[in-house]
ZAMARGU-4260 file (C-alpha; in steps of 0.2 Angstrom, whole numbers, plus 5000, padded with zeros to 4 digits):
<rodrens>
0) 5118/4972/4871 | 5135/4976/4877 | 5140/4957/4875 | 5133/4957/4857 | 5144/4972/4853
5) 5159/4965/4860 | 5157/4948/4851 | 5154/4958/4835 | 5170/4968/4838 | 5180/4952/4841
10) 5173/4943/4827 | 5186/4941/4813 | 5178/4930/4800 | 5173/4945/4789 | 5191/4951/4790
15) 5198/4934/4785 | 5186/4933/4770 | 5191/4950/4764 | 5210/4945/4766 | 5207/4929/4756
20) 5199/4940/4742 | 5213/4952/4742 | 5226/4938/4741 | 5216/4930/4727 | 5215/4946/4717
25) 5233/4949/4719 | 5237/4932/4713 | 5225/4935/4698 | 5234/4951/4694 | 5251/4943/4694
30) 5245/4929/4683 | 5237/4941/4670 | 5253/4952/4670 | 5264/4937/4668 | 5254/4929/4654
35) 5253/4946/4645 | 5272/4948/4646 | 5275/4929/4641 | 5263/4931/4627 | 5272/4946/4620
40) 5289/4937/4622 | 5283/4921/4613 | 5276/4932/4599 | 5292/4940/4597 | 5302/4924/4597
45) 5290/4917/4583 | 5293/4934/4573 | 5311/4932/4574 | 5311/4914/4569 | 5299/4917/4554
50) 5311/4931/4548 | 5326/4919/4550 | 5318/4906/4540 | 5313/4918/4526 | 5331/4924/4526
55) 5337/4906/4523 | 5326/4905/4508 | 5334/4920/4499
</rodrens>
C-alpha cells in the first residue's frame, strides 16, 4: 500500500495532460483575441475605403 501511494504521488501524467490543456486554452484565447482585433481593423479599413470611393464620385 505504501508503494502504491508513493507511485501515485510521483506519477506526473495527469499533471502533464493538465498543462497541455492549459497551454491549448491560452493559445485558443490568443487566437480569438487576435482574430477579433484583426476583424475590427479590417472592417474599419473597408469603411474608410468605402467613404473615400464615395467622396471621389461627388
